[in-house]
N, C-alpha and C positions, 0 to 999 in steps of 0.2 A: 062262519064266525064261531059257532059252538065247538067245532073241531079244533079251531085255533086256540080257544080258551082251554080246552081239555089238554092239548099238547103242551101249553105253557104250564098248566098245573102239574102234568106228569113230569116235566123237566124239573120243577122245583121239588117234587116229591122224591126224585132220585138223587139230586145233588143237594148238598155235598155228600160224599160217601160216609156211611156210618162208621164211626171209629170207637164209639163208646156205647155201652148199653147197661142199664141198671137191671140187676137181678134181684127181685124181692126175696125175702126170707121164705124158704120153701118148707120149713118144718111143719107148718100148720095147714098145709094144703090137703084138705080132706074131701073136697068135692070131686065126685067121679067124672063129671064133665071136664073139669080142669085136668084131671089125670089123663083123659083121652087126648086133650089138646097137647099136653106135654109129650105123650107117646108119639103122636103124629109129628111133632116138631123134631123129636129125636130121630125118627125114621127119615124125615126130610134131610136132616144134616148128614145122616149115614148114606143116603142116596147120592148126594153130591160128592161125598168122599169116595164112594164106590165108582161113580161115573168119571171122576177125575183120573183114576188109574186105568180106565178102560182102553183097550188097544184095538179091538176088532173094528172093521170099517162097516158103517151102517149103510142105509139106502142112499145117502147123499154122496157117496164116494169119498176118496181121501181128503179132498178139499173141504167138504162138508163136515167130515169128522174132525179136522183140525179146528174148524170154527166152533164146533160143539165143545171140543175139549178145552178151548180157550175160555168159553163161557163157564164150564164146570170148574175149571181152575180158579177163575175169578171169584165165583161164588164161594168156593171152598176157602179161598184166601180171606174173604170177608169174615167167614165163620172163624177162621184161625185168629184174625186180628181182634175179634170180639171175645176171644178166650174160650173157644168151644170146649176144650178139654176140661178146663176149670169149671165151667158151667155144668157140663155133663156130670162131673163128679159131685157137684153140689146137689144135683137132682137125686142122688142116692140117699139123701136124708129125707126124702118124701116118704111118709108112712104108708106106702102102698107097694105091695109085692110086684104087681104088673109093671109099674113104672120102673122099679129097680131091675127087673128082668130085661128091659129094653136096653 
């Protein structure tokens, strides 16, 4: 019963797909922990972009690779739909050199 409730909650958390996202004003972000979260988020977006273009076959063979690539492309497309590039450029206004370097 608990598993069924969790499955139902998981489905509602995933659907509907995210199509809009609010980005707060980043000019005043001075907290070093917030900077680390932002840096990790930038790296995560970059990872999916990099994996989307990957061509070598992993341990799962060609069929497994196609499935993985489909997932990477789907996640990357969600980032694109949410305005990834616009949001990344907005992060350049954060007054922190480490965030800007990412």
